[in-house]
C-alpha positions in Angstrom: 4.7 0.6 18.9 3.5 3.7 20.8 3.8 3.3 24.5 1.6 4.6 27.3 2.5 5.8 30.7 6.1 6.9 30.9 7.3 9.3 28.2 10.0 7.9 26.0 12.8 9.8 24.2 10.8 10.0 21.0 7.8 11.4 22.9 10.1 13.9 24.7 11.4 15.0 21.4 7.8 15.9 20.5 7.6 13.4 17.6 4.5 11.7 16.5 4.2 8.6 14.4 2.6 10.6 11.7 5.5 13.0 11.6 7.9 10.1 11.3 5.9 8.5 8.5 5.7 11.8 6.6 9.5 12.2 6.9 10.0 8.6 5.8 7.9 9.2 2.7 10.0 12.3 1.9 13.2 10.3 2.5 11.9 7.6 0.2 11.2 10.1 -2.5 14.6 11.6 -2.2 16.7 8.4 -1.7 14.6 5.5 -2.8 13.8 2.3 -0.9 17.5 1.4 -0.5 18.2 4.8 1.1 15.3 4.6 3.6 16.5 4.0 7.1 15.8 5.0 10.6 19.0 7.1 10.6 18.0 8.9 7.3 14.5 9.7 8.7 16.0 10.9 12.0 18.3 13.2 10.0 15.3 14.5 8.1 13.6 15.2 11.4 16.7 16.6 13.1 16.6 14.1 15.9 18.7 11.3 17.1 17.8 7.9 15.6 16.8 6.5 19.0 13.9 9.0 19.2 12.2 7.1 16.4 12.4 3.8 18.2 9.8 5.1 20.6 7.3 4.8 17.8 8.7 2.2 15.4 10.8 -0.9 16.3 13.0 -1.1 13.2 13.3 -0.5 9.5 10.7 -3.2 8.7 8.2 -1.4 10.9 9.0 1.9 9.2 8.5 0.4 5.8 5.2 -1.2 6.9 4.0 2.2 8.3 4.8 3.9 5.0 3.1 1.1 2.9 0.0 1.5 5.0 0.1 5.3 4.9 0.2 5.1 1.1 -3.0 3.0 1.2 -4.8 5.8 3.1 -5.1 7.5 -0.3 -7.5 4.7 -1.4 -10.9 6.0 -0.4 -13.8 3.8 0.6 -16.0 3.3 -2.5 -19.4 4.9 -2.6 -20.7 2.5 -5.3 -23.7 0.4 -4.2 -22.9 -2.4 -6.6 -20.4 -4.7 -4.8 -18.6 -5.5 -8.1 -18.2 -1.8 -8.9 -17.0 -1.1 -5.3 -14.3 -3.8 -5.6 -13.3 -2.5 -9.0 -13.0 1.0 -7.5 -10.8 -0.2 -4.6 -8.5 -2.1 -6.9 -8.3 0.6 -9.5 -7.6 3.3 -6.9 -5.0 1.0 -5.3 -3.3 0.5 -8.8 -3.3 4.3 -9.3 -1.8 4.9 -5.9 0.9 2.3 -6.4 2.0 3.6 -9.7 2.6 7.0 -8.2 4.8 5.3 -5.6 6.8 3.1 -8.0 9.7 2.8 -5.6 7.4 1.0 -3.1 5.9 -1.5 -5.4 8.7 -4.0 -4.7 8.2 -3.7 -1.0 4.5 -4.5 -1.4 5.5 -7.6 -3.4 8.1 -8.8 -1.0 5.9 -8.2 2.0 2.9 -9.7 0.2 0.9 -6.5 0.6 0.3 -4.4 3.7 -1.3 -5.4 7.0 -1.8 -2.1 8.7 -5.0 -0.4 9.6 -5.6 1.0 6.1 -5.0 -2.4 4.4 -7.4 -3.9 6.9 -10.0 -1.3 6.3 -9.9 -2.0 2.6 -9.9 -5.8 3.2 -13.1 -5.5 5.3 -14.8 -3.5 2.6 -13.9 -6.1 0.0 -15.0 -9.0 2.2 -18.4 -7.2 2.7 -18.7 -6.8 -1.0 -17.9 -10.5 -1.6 -20.5 -11.4 1.1 -23.1 -9.3 -0.7 -22.2 -11.2 -3.9 -22.9 -14.5 -2.0 -19.3 -15.6 -1.9 -18.3 -17.8 1.1 -15.7 -16.4 3.4 -12.9 -18.8 2.4 -13.5 -18.1 -1.3 -13.8 -14.4 -0.6 -10.4 -14.4 1.1 -8.8 -16.2 -1.8 -10.5 -13.8 -4.2 -9.3 -10.8 -2.3 -5.7 -12.1 -2.2 -5.8 -12.8 -6.0 -7.0 -9.3 -6.7 -4.4 -7.8 -4.5 -1.6 -9.8 -6.0 -2.9 -9.0 -9.5 -3.0 -5.3 -8.8 0.4 -5.1 -7.2 1.9 -7.2 -10.0 0.3 -4.9 -12.7 1.6 -1.9 -10.8 5.1 -3.4 -10.9 4.6 -4.0 -14.6 3.4 -0.5 -15.2 6.4 1.1 -13.3 9.0 -1.2 -14.9 11.5 0.3 -17.3 14.0 -1.3 -19.6 17.8 -0.9 -19.3 17.5 1.8 -22.0 15.3 3.8 -19.5 12.2 3.4 -21.7 8.8 1.9 -21.0 8.1 -0.6 -23.8 4.3 -0.4 -23.5 2.6 3.0 -23.1 1.2 3.5 -19.7 -2.3 4.1 -21.1 -2.2 0.7 -22.7 -1.0 -0.9 -19.5 -3.9 0.7 -17.6 -6.5 -0.5 -20.2 -5.0 -4.0 -20.0 -5.1 -3.9 -16.2 -8.8 -2.9 -16.2 -9.7 -5.6 -18.7 -7.9 -8.2 -16.6 -9.6 -7.0 -13.5 -13.0 -7.4 -15.1 -12.0 -11.0 -16.1 -10.8 -11.8 -12.6 -14.0 -10.5 -11.0 -16.1 -12.4 -13.5 -14.3 -15.6 -12.5 -14.5 -14.9 -8.8 -18.1 -13.7 -8.8 -20.0 -14.7 -12.0 -23.0 -12.6 -12.7 
């Protein structure tokens, strides 16, 4: 929610949205999702909480900004084969999500991310589906299915039992994720 024209308190404090998101990610690492708040981020930055409101309207906007920032680590695929490109996007997304386990629940409850990075990846996937001859409505359904599958598997991979153990080794979970991803793609876009 950056404003133009008049400088707001957050702008006068010299804050940028990127600085706020970086501090939010640090706060998230230290305190978890429940401990992430505008006040906690403001404390991390050494500013008053109202300085952050110049850039982000509320905690939901802060979480959305962090979710989208995490997706920036998913690079645009270089594979020419559209199936391979989609596989790369979903595999990279899975890898990013499991390194940010505390955020997986937020991706689930928000049904993904809608920021610029998520949109960038969605456009690439839609272009790949188009190259596979999939109609736009079917491509959108396929994209959502793959996203939900990937987030769900990341939740499964980062889940631990009450005894603080992971019942299935992470390498096995990853192999199962990749096999299921191939099955889903074969159903969405048969060869």
